[in-house]
Residue frames as a rotation matrix with the C-alpha (Angstrom) as fourth column:
MET 1
0.186 -0.692 0.697 25.51
0.858 0.460 0.228 -39.83
-0.478 0.556 0.680 58.15
SER 2
-0.590 -0.504 -0.631 27.38
0.126 -0.829 0.545 -37.18
-0.798 0.242 0.552 56.20
GLN 3
0.368 0.753 0.546 25.50
0.760 0.095 -0.643 -35.45
-0.536 0.651 -0.537 53.43
ILE 4
-0.661 -0.567 0.491 26.31
0.750 -0.488 0.446 -33.31
-0.013 0.663 0.748 50.38
ILE 5
0.346 0.712 -0.611 24.96
0.530 -0.686 -0.499 -29.77
-0.774 -0.150 -0.615 50.30
PRO 6
0.004 -0.290 0.957 25.07
0.952 -0.291 -0.093 -27.95
0.305 0.912 0.275 46.93
LEU 7
-0.254 -0.173 -0.951 26.17
0.590 -0.807 -0.011 -24.33
-0.766 -0.564 0.308 47.36
LYS 8
0.827 0.562 0.008 24.73
0.391 -0.565 -0.727 -21.34
-0.404 0.604 -0.687 45.49
THR 9
-0.349 -0.936 0.036 27.17
0.624 -0.203 0.755 -20.19
-0.699 0.286 0.655 42.82
PHE 10
0.767 0.501 -0.401 26.86
0.079 -0.693 -0.717 -17.09
-0.637 0.518 -0.571 40.70
SER 11
-0.200 -0.851 0.485 28.87
0.671 0.242 0.701 -17.17
-0.714 0.466 0.523 37.45
ASP 12
0.913 0.347 -0.212 29.55
0.038 -0.592 -0.805 -14.65
-0.405 0.727 -0.554 34.74
SER 13
0.776 -0.614 0.144 32.42
0.233 0.067 -0.970 -13.65
0.586 0.787 0.195 32.47
ARG 14
0.280 -0.681 0.676 34.43
-0.763 -0.586 -0.274 -12.38
0.583 -0.439 -0.683 35.46
GLY 15
-0.785 -0.573 -0.234 34.37
-0.328 0.706 -0.628 -15.71
0.525 -0.416 -0.742 37.29
ASP 16
0.045 0.764 -0.643 32.44
0.356 0.589 0.725 -17.59
0.933 -0.262 -0.246 39.94
LEU 17
-0.621 -0.114 0.776 31.25
-0.653 -0.473 -0.592 -16.54
0.434 -0.874 0.219 43.37
THR 18
-0.179 0.525 -0.832 30.01
0.318 0.831 0.456 -19.24
0.931 -0.183 -0.316 45.74
VAL 19
-0.294 0.244 0.924 28.01
-0.723 -0.689 -0.048 -18.36
0.625 -0.683 0.379 48.85
ILE 20
-0.474 0.254 -0.843 27.38
0.623 0.773 -0.118 -20.13
0.622 -0.581 -0.525 52.16
GLU 21
-0.562 0.342 0.753 24.56
-0.508 -0.861 0.012 -18.33
0.653 -0.375 0.658 53.97
ASN 22
0.000 0.693 0.721 21.71
-0.992 0.090 -0.087 -20.37
-0.125 -0.715 0.688 55.41
GLU 23
0.248 0.077 -0.966 22.75
-0.578 0.812 -0.084 -23.85
0.778 0.578 0.246 54.21
LEU 24
-0.627 -0.631 -0.457 24.40
-0.006 0.590 -0.808 -25.00
0.779 -0.504 -0.373 57.45
PRO 25
0.421 0.862 -0.282 22.39
0.263 0.182 0.948 -26.26
0.868 -0.473 -0.150 60.43
PHE 26
0.419 -0.366 -0.831 24.77
0.894 0.005 0.449 -24.60
-0.160 -0.931 0.329 62.86
LYS 27
0.968 -0.247 -0.029 26.46
-0.249 -0.967 -0.056 -21.31
-0.014 0.061 -0.998 63.63
ILE 28
0.492 -0.863 -0.115 30.11
0.419 0.350 -0.838 -21.32
0.763 0.364 0.534 62.61
LYS 29
0.978 -0.207 0.000 32.40
-0.085 -0.402 0.912 -20.99
-0.189 -0.892 -0.411 65.66
ARG 30
0.106 -0.987 0.122 35.67
-0.200 0.100 0.975 -22.18
-0.974 -0.128 -0.187 64.11
VAL 31
0.977 0.069 -0.203 37.21
-0.209 0.105 -0.972 -22.14
-0.045 0.992 0.117 60.63
TYR 32
0.079 -0.990 0.121 40.40
-0.394 0.080 0.916 -23.81
-0.916 -0.120 -0.384 59.55
TYR 33
0.825 0.149 -0.545 41.94
-0.565 0.223 -0.794 -25.07
0.003 0.963 0.268 56.33
ILE 34
0.399 -0.638 0.659 44.21
0.081 0.740 0.668 -27.93
-0.913 -0.214 0.347 55.37
TYR 35
0.949 -0.147 -0.280 46.84
-0.307 -0.218 -0.926 -27.59
0.075 0.965 -0.252 52.58
ASN 36
0.086 -0.986 -0.145 50.36
-0.928 -0.026 -0.370 -28.59
0.361 0.167 -0.917 51.53
CYS 37
0.558 0.180 0.810 49.54
-0.574 0.789 0.220 -32.23
-0.599 -0.588 0.543 52.33
ASP 38
-0.517 -0.839 -0.171 51.80
-0.768 0.367 0.525 -35.05
-0.377 0.403 -0.834 51.22
GLY 39
-0.230 0.518 -0.824 48.85
-0.676 0.524 0.518 -37.30
0.700 0.676 0.229 50.31
SER 40
-0.903 -0.161 -0.397 48.91
0.140 0.765 -0.628 -39.24
0.405 -0.623 -0.669 53.59
PRO 41
0.048 0.971 -0.234 45.64
0.606 0.158 0.780 -39.99
0.794 -0.179 -0.581 55.40
ARG 42
-0.893 -0.196 0.404 44.46
-0.172 -0.681 -0.712 -37.53
0.415 -0.705 0.575 58.03
GLY 43
-0.060 0.920 0.387 41.73
-0.819 -0.267 0.507 -37.64
0.570 -0.287 0.770 60.63
TYR 44
-0.362 0.072 -0.930 40.56
0.245 0.969 -0.020 -41.06
0.899 -0.236 -0.368 61.87
HIS 45
-0.955 0.127 -0.268 38.30
0.246 -0.168 -0.955 -39.54
-0.166 -0.978 0.130 64.51
GLY 46
-0.070 0.964 0.258 34.76
0.711 -0.133 0.690 -38.52
0.699 0.232 -0.676 65.33
HIS 47
-0.811 -0.149 0.567 33.28
-0.220 -0.820 -0.529 -35.91
0.543 -0.553 0.632 67.64
LYS 48
-0.724 0.571 -0.388 30.89
0.656 0.393 -0.645 -35.94
-0.215 -0.721 -0.659 70.54
LYS 49
0.193 0.873 -0.448 29.10
0.602 -0.466 -0.648 -32.69
-0.774 -0.145 -0.616 69.61
THR 50
-0.314 -0.394 -0.864 30.89
-0.316 -0.815 0.486 -30.86
-0.895 0.426 0.131 66.79
TYR 51
0.717 0.478 0.508 29.30
0.440 0.256 -0.861 -30.63
-0.542 0.840 -0.027 63.36
GLN 52
-0.386 -0.850 -0.358 31.62
0.085 -0.419 0.904 -29.86
-0.919 0.318 0.234 60.44
ALA 53
0.863 0.505 0.025 31.03
0.090 -0.104 -0.990 -28.49
-0.497 0.857 -0.136 56.97
ILE 54
-0.114 -0.980 0.162 33.86
0.217 0.134 0.967 -29.26
-0.970 0.145 0.197 54.53
VAL 55
0.934 0.311 -0.176 34.56
-0.080 -0.298 -0.951 -27.65
-0.348 0.903 -0.254 51.16
CYS 56
0.071 -0.903 0.424 37.43
0.796 0.307 0.521 -28.53
-0.601 0.301 0.741 48.80
LEU 57
0.573 0.138 -0.808 38.50
-0.120 -0.961 -0.249 -25.13
-0.811 0.239 -0.534 47.45
GLY 58
0.349 -0.499 -0.793 41.14
-0.935 -0.135 -0.327 -26.54
0.057 0.856 -0.514 45.11
GLY 59
-0.733 -0.646 -0.213 42.55
-0.649 0.758 -0.067 -29.89
0.205 0.089 -0.975 44.05
SER 60
0.339 0.856 -0.389 40.82
-0.555 0.516 0.652 -32.97
0.760 -0.006 0.650 45.37
VAL 61
-0.754 -0.456 0.473 40.69
-0.653 0.441 -0.616 -35.36
0.072 -0.773 -0.630 48.31
ASP 62
-0.228 0.658 -0.718 38.84
0.105 0.750 0.654 -38.55
0.968 0.073 -0.240 49.21
PHE 63
-0.547 0.171 0.820 36.72
-0.812 -0.345 -0.470 -38.24
0.202 -0.923 0.328 52.37
TYR 64
-0.499 0.354 -0.791 35.48
0.207 0.935 0.288 -41.30
0.842 -0.020 -0.540 54.20
SER 65
-0.382 0.508 0.772 32.56
-0.885 -0.442 -0.148 -41.19
0.266 -0.740 0.618 56.64
GLN 66
-0.643 0.134 -0.754 31.57
0.176 0.984 0.025 -44.12
0.745 -0.117 -0.656 58.84
ASP 67
0.091 0.771 0.631 28.40
-0.685 -0.411 0.602 -44.20
0.723 -0.487 0.490 60.87
LYS 68
-0.073 -0.109 0.991 27.76
-0.966 0.255 -0.043 -46.09
-0.248 -0.961 -0.124 64.13
SER 69
0.790 0.429 0.438 26.82
-0.325 0.899 -0.295 -49.25
-0.520 0.090 0.849 62.23
GLN 70
-0.110 -0.958 0.263 30.30
0.073 0.257 0.964 -49.21
-0.991 0.126 0.042 60.58
LYS 71
0.577 0.309 0.756 28.80
0.773 0.092 -0.628 -48.35
-0.264 0.946 -0.186 57.15
THR 72
-0.259 -0.780 -0.569 31.51
0.317 -0.625 0.713 -46.41
-0.912 0.005 0.410 55.27
ILE 73
0.793 0.447 0.414 30.83
0.559 -0.262 -0.786 -44.00
-0.243 0.855 -0.458 52.41
LYS 74
-0.382 -0.924 -0.010 33.55
0.759 -0.320 0.568 -42.47
-0.528 0.209 0.823 50.24
TYR 75
0.826 0.538 -0.167 33.08
0.361 -0.733 -0.576 -38.93
-0.432 0.416 -0.800 48.94
VAL 76
-0.213 -0.851 0.480 35.38
0.977 -0.188 0.100 -37.44
0.006 0.490 0.872 46.33
LEU 77
0.611 0.347 -0.711 35.65
0.433 -0.899 -0.067 -33.74
-0.662 -0.267 -0.700 47.16
ASP 78
-0.432 -0.790 0.435 36.84
0.800 -0.112 0.590 -31.81
-0.417 0.602 0.681 44.09
LYS 79
-0.173 0.447 0.877 34.42
0.674 -0.595 0.437 -28.94
0.718 0.667 -0.199 43.56
PRO 80
-0.960 -0.264 -0.094 34.27
0.249 -0.647 -0.721 -25.62
0.129 -0.715 0.687 45.47
ASP 81
-0.518 0.828 0.214 30.49
-0.747 -0.560 0.358 -25.43
0.416 0.025 0.909 45.08
ILE 82
0.341 0.541 -0.768 29.84
0.015 0.814 0.580 -28.63
0.940 -0.210 0.270 47.05
CYS 83
-0.268 -0.338 0.902 29.83
-0.891 -0.269 -0.366 -28.75
0.367 -0.902 -0.229 50.87
LEU 84
-0.183 0.195 -0.964 29.92
0.182 0.970 0.162 -31.94
0.966 -0.146 -0.213 52.89
LEU 85
0.200 0.337 0.920 28.05
-0.855 -0.399 0.332 -31.80
0.479 -0.853 0.208 56.20
VAL 86
-0.415 -0.437 -0.798 29.59
0.045 0.866 -0.498 -34.20
0.909 -0.243 -0.340 58.78
GLU 87
0.665 0.734 0.139 27.54
-0.197 -0.007 0.980 -35.26
0.720 -0.679 0.140 61.77
PRO 88
0.252 -0.598 0.761 29.25
-0.962 -0.244 0.126 -35.40
0.110 -0.763 -0.637 65.21
SER 89
0.441 -0.016 0.897 28.95
-0.467 0.850 0.245 -39.18
-0.766 -0.527 0.368 65.50
ASP 90
0.988 -0.109 -0.107 30.44
-0.049 0.441 -0.896 -39.84
0.145 0.891 0.430 62.03
PHE 91
0.310 -0.943 0.121 33.93
0.201 0.190 0.961 -41.31
-0.929 -0.274 0.249 62.30
HIS 92
0.986 0.150 0.067 35.86
0.111 -0.302 -0.947 -39.74
-0.121 0.941 -0.314 59.42
TRP 93
0.073 -0.994 -0.084 39.17
0.293 -0.059 0.954 -39.38
-0.953 -0.094 0.287 57.63
PHE 94
0.725 -0.028 -0.688 40.76
-0.607 -0.497 -0.619 -37.85
-0.325 0.867 -0.378 54.51
ASP 95
0.114 -0.741 0.662 43.00
0.315 0.659 0.683 -39.71
-0.942 0.130 0.309 52.04
ASN 96
-0.082 -0.259 0.962 44.60
0.973 0.187 0.133 -39.19
-0.214 0.948 0.237 48.65
PHE 97
0.542 0.157 -0.826 45.12
0.153 -0.984 -0.087 -35.45
-0.826 -0.079 -0.557 48.83
THR 98
0.587 -0.456 0.669 46.35
0.717 -0.091 -0.691 -33.95
0.376 0.885 0.273 45.59
LYS 99
-0.396 -0.871 -0.292 49.32
0.915 -0.346 -0.208 -31.62
0.080 -0.349 0.934 46.01
ASP 100
-0.842 0.088 0.532 47.13
0.058 -0.966 0.251 -28.60
0.536 0.242 0.809 45.25
ALA 101
-0.003 0.906 -0.424 44.31
0.718 0.297 0.630 -29.59
0.696 -0.302 -0.651 47.61
ILE 102
-0.902 -0.066 0.426 42.94
-0.237 -0.748 -0.620 -26.85
0.359 -0.660 0.659 49.85
ILE 103
-0.256 0.813 -0.524 40.27
0.645 0.547 0.534 -28.06
0.720 -0.201 -0.664 52.29
LEU 104
-0.635 0.193 0.748 38.16
-0.499 -0.842 -0.206 -25.52
0.590 -0.505 0.630 54.20
VAL 105
-0.391 0.514 -0.764 36.48
0.704 0.701 0.111 -26.77
0.593 -0.494 -0.636 57.38
MET 106
-0.396 0.423 0.815 33.78
-0.578 -0.805 0.137 -24.85
0.714 -0.417 0.563 59.27
ALA 107
-0.658 0.041 -0.752 32.95
0.467 0.805 -0.365 -26.22
0.590 -0.591 -0.549 62.73
SER 108
0.331 0.913 0.237 30.02
0.230 -0.322 0.918 -25.73
0.915 -0.250 -0.317 65.08
GLU 109
0.952 -0.053 -0.300 32.30
0.299 -0.035 0.954 -25.66
-0.061 -0.998 -0.017 68.17
LEU 110
0.509 -0.853 0.113 35.59
-0.842 -0.521 -0.138 -24.23
0.176 -0.025 -0.984 69.23
PHE 111
-0.049 -0.616 -0.787 38.48
-0.285 0.763 -0.580 -26.68
0.957 0.196 -0.213 69.49
ASP 112
0.308 0.111 0.945 38.14
-0.947 0.134 0.292 -29.01
-0.094 -0.985 0.147 72.50
GLU 113
-0.628 -0.645 -0.436 40.34
-0.678 0.728 -0.102 -32.10
0.383 0.232 -0.894 72.75
ASN 114
-0.777 0.355 0.521 37.67
-0.236 0.602 -0.763 -33.73
-0.584 -0.715 -0.384 74.92
ASP 115
0.258 0.895 -0.363 35.20
-0.700 -0.086 -0.709 -33.58
-0.666 0.437 0.605 72.02
TYR 116
-0.148 -0.393 -0.908 37.33
-0.938 0.347 0.003 -35.95
0.313 0.852 -0.420 69.89
VAL 117
0.612 0.282 0.739 36.60
-0.464 0.885 0.046 -39.69
-0.641 -0.371 0.672 69.68
TYR 118
-0.152 -0.818 -0.555 39.55
-0.979 0.046 0.200 -41.75
-0.138 0.574 -0.807 68.37
GLU 119
-0.953 -0.163 0.254 38.20
-0.149 0.986 0.072 -45.28
-0.262 0.031 -0.965 68.74
ARG 120
-0.409 0.834 -0.371 35.22
-0.690 -0.016 0.724 -46.74
0.597 0.552 0.582 66.97
């Protein structure tokens, strides 16, 4: 099941700096980000082997993760110092993007359409 990973943040009068170094259980092979969303749901898929680490850099979004037993957990992503680790077998989707939402996704694998699972 997906899990929250707190990220190290260094703060002073100049601002905040958040670091991702050894927190992820995989090497990052792909990075992409989602923005300018109209609020509509996105996703509704799982993966065969890809792990994902998701950070909301700005705004907020609801993230839903469903394990093989159909247990669904809702995460509200709205802080840039929180990372959500998504397991390959977790069926997942985003909903309720704010207009200013910026979602960073780091993946353990390069894009491969055959890795996607669209039916539960």
